[in-house]
Wavefront OBJ file of the C-alpha trace (Angstrom):
o trace
v -14.968 5.102 11.468
v -16.600 1.673 11.585
v -14.399 -0.693 13.615
v -12.879 -3.718 11.967
v -14.608 -7.059 12.412
v -12.389 -10.142 12.468
v -15.176 -12.462 11.351
v -15.904 -10.276 8.336
v -12.232 -10.098 7.349
v -11.896 -13.879 7.626
v -15.038 -14.413 5.555
v -13.811 -11.944 2.926
v -10.499 -13.820 2.614
v -12.310 -17.108 2.145
v -14.619 -15.584 -0.457
v -11.702 -13.996 -2.328
v -9.771 -17.259 -2.599
v -12.560 -19.821 -2.688
v -10.587 -21.623 0.013
v -11.578 -22.458 3.580
v -8.747 -24.158 5.499
v -6.325 -21.984 7.487
v -4.598 -25.093 8.829
v -5.209 -24.047 12.434
v -8.560 -23.749 14.203
v -7.070 -21.283 16.686
v -6.133 -18.713 14.022
v -9.442 -16.751 14.126
v -8.949 -16.033 17.835
v -5.529 -14.530 17.107
v -6.909 -12.459 14.251
v -9.581 -11.167 16.623
v -6.916 -10.220 19.173
v -4.998 -8.230 16.569
v -8.207 -6.592 15.359
v -9.102 -5.588 18.923
v -5.728 -3.948 19.288
v -6.197 -2.045 16.032
v -9.678 -0.907 17.019
v -8.294 0.376 20.315
v -5.379 2.224 18.653
v -7.394 5.243 17.540
v -6.334 4.988 13.891
v -7.864 7.319 11.327
v -9.711 6.034 8.260
v -6.532 5.638 6.244
v -4.910 3.612 9.006
v -7.928 1.368 9.459
v -8.126 0.692 5.729
v -4.401 -0.107 5.692
v -4.911 -2.543 8.571
v -7.828 -4.215 6.799
v -5.743 -4.530 3.631
v -2.835 -6.029 5.582
v -4.980 -8.532 7.450
v -6.785 -9.628 4.289
v -3.476 -10.071 2.470
v -2.053 -12.226 5.233
v -5.214 -14.323 5.458
v -5.466 -14.945 1.717
v -1.769 -15.779 1.588
v -2.207 -18.327 4.357
v -5.223 -19.932 2.687
v -3.300 -20.371 -0.568
v -0.241 -21.628 1.300
v -2.241 -24.294 3.112
v -3.946 -25.343 -0.115
v -0.518 -25.823 -1.698
v 0.415 -28.168 1.122
v -2.327 -30.545 0.102
v 0.266 -31.708 -2.443
v 1.923 -34.810 -0.919
v 5.144 -34.188 -2.840
v 5.472 -30.816 -1.148
v 4.691 -32.194 2.308
v 7.325 -34.901 1.811
v 10.182 -32.471 1.147
v 13.037 -33.328 3.528
v 14.721 -30.498 5.425
v 18.122 -31.896 6.325
v 20.731 -30.494 8.726
v 19.867 -26.784 8.484
v 22.279 -24.196 9.844
v 20.935 -21.413 12.059
v 22.574 -18.127 13.005
v 21.272 -16.701 16.260
v 22.023 -14.212 18.996
v 20.319 -11.202 20.483
v 19.284 -8.516 17.990
v 22.158 -6.122 17.231
v 24.819 -8.798 17.730
v 26.012 -9.132 14.139
v 23.754 -12.022 13.193
v 22.501 -10.416 9.974
v 26.038 -10.064 8.643
v 26.700 -13.642 9.722
v 23.618 -14.821 7.837
v 24.536 -12.825 4.740
v 27.986 -14.403 4.669
v 26.643 -17.919 5.165
v 24.341 -17.305 2.188
v 27.344 -16.578 -0.031
v 28.253 -20.282 -0.071
v 26.888 -21.642 -3.360
v 26.091 -24.939 -1.613
v 23.669 -23.155 0.720
v 20.166 -21.758 0.319
v 18.674 -18.842 2.248
v 15.136 -17.549 2.398
v 14.404 -14.438 0.320
v 11.833 -11.812 1.213
v 9.876 -12.139 -2.027
v 9.442 -15.855 -1.352
v 7.980 -15.448 2.131
v 5.973 -12.330 1.292
v 4.330 -14.039 -1.709
v 4.881 -17.778 -1.177
v 2.111 -19.210 -3.362
v 2.404 -20.902 -5.704
v 5.670 -22.505 -4.514
v 8.455 -20.334 -5.952
v 10.803 -23.138 -6.972
v 10.004 -23.052 -10.702
v 9.600 -19.239 -10.724
v 11.290 -17.422 -13.583
v 13.534 -14.385 -13.145
v 10.657 -12.209 -14.342
v 8.133 -13.650 -11.890
v 6.060 -10.582 -10.926
v 6.343 -11.442 -7.237
v 9.978 -10.379 -7.313
v 9.113 -6.929 -8.621
v 6.170 -6.622 -6.236
v 8.388 -7.373 -3.238
v 10.945 -4.838 -4.510
v 8.186 -2.222 -4.694
v 7.008 -3.180 -1.220
v 10.484 -2.703 0.168
v 10.852 0.681 -1.477
v 7.623 1.667 0.257
v 8.836 0.177 3.548
v 12.074 2.162 3.409
v 10.162 5.297 2.482
v 8.040 4.784 5.608
v 11.052 3.897 7.784
v 14.050 5.901 6.446
v 16.434 5.085 9.345
v 16.098 1.336 8.716
v 18.456 1.357 5.728
v 21.168 2.785 8.003
v 20.681 0.522 11.014
v 20.128 -2.460 8.715
v 21.916 -1.786 5.385
v 21.087 -5.278 4.103
v 17.631 -3.913 3.313
v 19.142 -2.532 0.108
v 18.561 -5.971 -1.431
v 14.836 -5.199 -1.345
v 12.780 -8.292 -2.223
v 15.931 -10.381 -2.608
v 16.910 -9.620 0.981
v 17.291 -12.227 3.709
v 14.366 -12.380 6.145
v 14.637 -13.592 9.694
v 12.948 -16.876 10.512
v 10.258 -14.974 12.393
v 8.976 -13.578 9.078
v 7.893 -17.087 8.015
v 5.023 -16.970 10.507
v 3.827 -13.412 9.829
v 0.512 -14.855 8.634
v 0.155 -16.657 11.959
v -0.823 -13.382 13.716
v 1.496 -13.830 16.686
v 3.508 -10.689 15.871
v 3.084 -7.544 13.789
v 6.384 -7.727 11.882
v 7.242 -4.362 10.259
v 7.925 -6.041 6.902
v 4.297 -7.206 6.912
v 2.585 -4.353 8.780
v 4.492 -1.292 7.518
v 1.378 0.386 6.109
v -0.331 0.460 9.512
v 0.610 3.426 11.753
v 1.179 1.591 15.028
v 4.063 0.173 17.024
v 5.236 -3.413 16.708
v 3.667 -5.848 19.144
v 4.084 -9.523 19.935
v 1.219 -11.680 21.120
v 1.113 -15.075 22.857
v 3.599 -17.469 21.316
v 3.331 -21.195 20.574
v 6.832 -22.252 19.655
v 5.975 -25.723 18.411
v 3.233 -24.423 16.158
v 5.513 -21.684 14.860
v 8.354 -24.046 14.005
v 5.920 -26.405 12.313
v 4.915 -23.489 10.109
v 8.570 -22.580 9.606
v 9.328 -26.100 8.395
v 6.365 -25.960 6.026
v 7.740 -22.727 4.570
v 11.129 -24.339 3.959
v 9.457 -27.310 2.277
v 7.374 -24.898 0.230
v 10.333 -22.894 -1.018
v 12.606 -25.905 -1.509
v 10.032 -27.761 -3.623
v 11.130 -28.409 -7.240
v 14.598 -27.011 -6.584
v 17.900 -28.868 -6.389
v 18.797 -29.843 -2.820
v 20.972 -27.418 -0.901
v 21.807 -26.815 2.747
v 19.519 -24.280 4.407
v 21.190 -21.340 6.178
v 18.772 -19.399 8.374
v 18.742 -16.639 10.935
v 16.415 -15.784 13.781
v 16.215 -15.077 17.480
v 15.982 -18.678 18.603
v 17.629 -18.576 22.024
v 14.357 -18.799 23.975
v 12.890 -21.436 21.635
v 15.646 -24.046 21.533
v 13.509 -27.016 22.558
v 10.984 -26.416 19.794
v 13.738 -25.766 17.250
v 15.578 -28.999 18.023
v 12.342 -30.971 18.186
v 11.562 -29.735 14.686
v 15.123 -29.986 13.329
v 17.016 -32.550 15.425
v 20.015 -32.439 13.066
v 20.272 -28.636 13.059
v 23.464 -26.836 13.993
v 23.458 -23.356 15.499
v 26.089 -20.633 15.585
v 25.291 -18.232 18.416
v 27.000 -14.856 18.662
v 27.276 -13.302 22.137
v 27.835 -9.597 22.683
v 28.121 -7.326 25.717
v 24.492 -6.965 26.875
v 24.858 -3.265 27.622
v 25.776 -2.486 24.018
v 23.064 -4.804 22.749
v 20.412 -3.010 24.806
v 21.512 0.483 23.791
v 21.649 -0.452 20.112
v 18.251 -2.174 20.267
v 16.594 0.838 21.867
v 17.794 3.183 19.141
v 17.376 0.876 16.127
v 13.968 -0.524 17.031
v 12.784 2.768 18.474
v 13.477 4.440 15.132
v 11.393 1.795 13.366
v 8.481 2.179 15.755
v 8.611 5.963 15.709
v 8.623 5.968 11.898
v 5.577 3.703 11.822
v 3.541 5.216 14.638
v 4.610 8.841 14.212
v 5.447 9.397 17.878
v 7.199 7.366 20.548
v 7.598 7.719 24.290
v 11.334 7.034 24.254
v 11.707 6.695 28.021
v 8.956 4.122 28.273
v 10.209 2.368 25.151
v 13.721 2.113 26.576
v 12.395 0.688 29.827
v 10.208 -1.868 28.045
v 13.086 -2.916 25.769
v 15.403 -3.507 28.695
v 12.787 -5.517 30.557
v 12.242 -7.831 27.607
v 15.886 -8.296 26.666
v 17.279 -8.659 30.167
v 14.903 -11.592 30.672
v 16.579 -13.311 27.720
v 20.102 -12.839 29.062
v 19.115 -14.244 32.453
v 17.193 -17.151 30.934
v 20.250 -18.306 28.999
v 22.031 -18.957 32.290
v 19.463 -21.492 33.471
v 18.457 -23.255 30.242
v 20.434 -26.513 29.902
v 19.858 -26.492 26.146
v 22.140 -23.471 25.863
v 24.980 -25.968 26.382
v 23.631 -28.432 23.821
v 26.477 -29.903 21.732
v 24.701 -28.804 18.554
v 25.373 -25.154 19.403
v 28.623 -23.359 18.556
v 29.098 -20.254 20.697
v 31.121 -17.335 19.313
v 32.151 -14.068 20.926
v 31.074 -10.936 19.057
v 34.589 -9.537 19.331
v 36.016 -12.593 17.580
v 33.322 -12.523 14.917
v 33.807 -8.871 13.952
v 37.605 -9.236 13.999
v 37.476 -11.903 11.272
v 33.950 -12.955 10.313
v 35.079 -15.476 7.722
v 37.445 -17.195 10.144
v 34.583 -17.431 12.641
v 32.441 -19.093 9.973
v 35.286 -21.464 9.163
v 35.296 -22.508 12.807
v 31.550 -23.113 12.645
v 31.930 -25.247 9.513
v 34.530 -27.345 11.312
v 32.178 -27.670 14.278
v 29.340 -28.790 11.991
v 31.560 -31.274 10.135
v 31.351 -29.348 6.874
v 34.044 -28.614 4.351
v 34.792 -24.938 3.738
v 35.521 -24.658 0.019
v 37.982 -22.026 -1.114
v 35.404 -20.454 -3.420
v 32.955 -20.067 -0.521
v 35.593 -18.408 1.634
v 36.533 -16.063 -1.212
v 32.894 -15.181 -1.885
v 32.477 -14.239 1.767
v 35.611 -12.097 1.786
v 34.506 -10.399 -1.430
v 31.133 -9.681 0.174
v 32.834 -7.898 3.062
v 34.741 -5.673 0.656
v 31.754 -4.714 -1.490
v 29.126 -4.440 1.264
v 30.461 -2.146 3.941
v 28.193 -1.826 6.937
v 28.158 1.968 6.662
v 27.362 2.051 2.938
v 24.157 4.012 3.556
v 25.463 6.030 6.481
v 26.821 5.198 9.906
v 24.392 3.941 12.506
v 25.113 5.694 15.783
v 23.849 5.123 19.279
v 24.963 5.751 22.818
v 24.486 4.165 26.199
v 22.986 7.524 27.183
v 19.628 6.100 26.034
v 19.689 3.563 28.860
v 17.320 4.515 31.706
v 19.406 2.467 34.154
v 22.982 3.320 35.225
v 25.444 1.555 32.924
v 27.503 0.172 35.801
v 24.414 -1.348 37.367
v 23.758 -3.192 34.098
v 27.364 -4.330 33.877
v 27.033 -5.750 37.385
v 23.704 -7.393 36.548
v 25.106 -9.163 33.482
v 28.475 -10.180 34.940
v 27.490 -13.847 35.143
v 26.397 -13.849 31.510
v 29.675 -12.269 30.399
v 31.640 -14.791 32.432
v 29.757 -17.777 30.990
v 30.442 -16.786 27.412
v 33.819 -15.122 27.881
v 32.617 -11.638 26.914
v 34.515 -8.483 27.810
v 32.820 -5.197 28.557
v 32.689 -3.490 25.184
v 34.025 0.037 25.017
v 33.144 2.262 22.074
v 35.111 5.212 20.780
l 1 2 3 4 5 6 7 8 9 10 11 12 13 14 15 16 17 18 19 20 21 22 23 24 25 26 27 28 29 30 31 32 33 34 35 36 37 38 39 40 41 42 43 44 45 46 47 48 49 50 51 52 53 54 55 56 57 58 59 60 61 62 63 64 65 66 67 68 69 70 71 72 73 74 75 76 77 78 79 80 81 82 83 84 85 86 87 88 89 90 91 92 93 94 95 96 97 98 99 100 101 102 103 104 105 106 107 108 109 110 111 112 113 114 115 116 117 118 119 120 121 122 123 124 125 126 127 128 129 130 131 132 133 134 135 136 137 138 139 140 141 142 143 144 145 146 147 148 149 150 151 152 153 154 155 156 157 158 159 160 161 162 163 164 165 166 167 168 169 170 171 172 173 174 175 176 177 178 179 180 181 182 183 184 185 186 187 188 189 190 191 192 193 194 195 196 197 198 199 200 201 202 203 204 205 206 207 208 209 210 211 212 213 214 215 216 217 218 219 220 221 222 223 224 225 226 227 228 229 230 231 232 233 234 235 236 237 238 239 240 241 242 243 244 245 246 247 248 249 250 251 252 253 254 255 256 257 258 259 260 261 262 263 264 265 266 267 268 269 270 271 272 273 274 275 276 277 278 279 280 281 282 283 284 285 286 287 288 289 290 291 292 293 294 295 296 297 298 299 300 301 302 303 304 305 306 307 308 309 310 311 312 313 314 315 316 317 318 319 320 321 322 323 324 325 326 327 328 329 330 331 332 333 334 335 336 337 338 339 340 341 342 343 344 345 346 347 348 349 350 351 352 353 354 355 356 357 358 359 360 361 362 363 364 365 366 367 368 369 370 371 372 373 374 375 376 377 378 379 380 381 382 383
């Protein structure tokens, strides 16, 4: 099989669109890095063609997106006082985000908008074909990754689902997000990050999607704990609600949930190595939060996972108070109705065990004692 050539793929995207500007002179180097990884992965012809299709789609999408931003009215869109939900993966942040999105005064990103952002979706009709295309994509994604609907039941919204902030920079080639790379049989990988550049792109996406729509408050969700400086530099008036959970449970849940995704995509997975790599990456986050002064920034509202799951709507009410926002009765009722009609086990119960941890559980409890003390977290026991 002829290996992929980054220069050829970039030229093909430019020819297909008649556009030239990617908005970042460093992008071709990142595309080349991803291509090198694909060429080294030993994919068969089907896999290589899927990778070429994915790369070309991301490149053409970015070219069109940047061309749209030549419109001064779009560039001048003001993103005011956005709300961010954050926490380590598997800490309840997706439910938190879904509930925040139930407030009619708020606006959340939708998958179809970030998967097919151009032209700006503001004036899009209900029958805009991008909605149906994203629905079809998500059906294919869930067919490729069957366990994902159980570990992440919110995927049942398909193209109308709520993406994480990280999905807004999928066409920046700093990560192979599964919702962009699902056709390619390889594990997820992150590459070198540039937080300021990524948040600049994030802000552009919000401007893009907000354009020609009535103003609303953005409610967003992502794993922002290690990127706080760049986030606040980009959105100085942002407010963050950060959910903290027992690190041992977080790690065990991450290993199973993300391991299932990677195994479904790649076909096989070395679970022992994957567990070790997951712990190494996540433990670095927990330790970093103890030394970063921005973790104590007054724009951040910290919430214990136990308190959030006991009464999620009350926890959101506390965040609204913190952010100086009113909490209308209809918003509270919409959130409580959501909890009744969207049970977390509606597609089956996600199960995991600390048995997947390659390190003794007590040793991890000891390691993370300072983190638990800082945020008032108890050791979580599961029945």
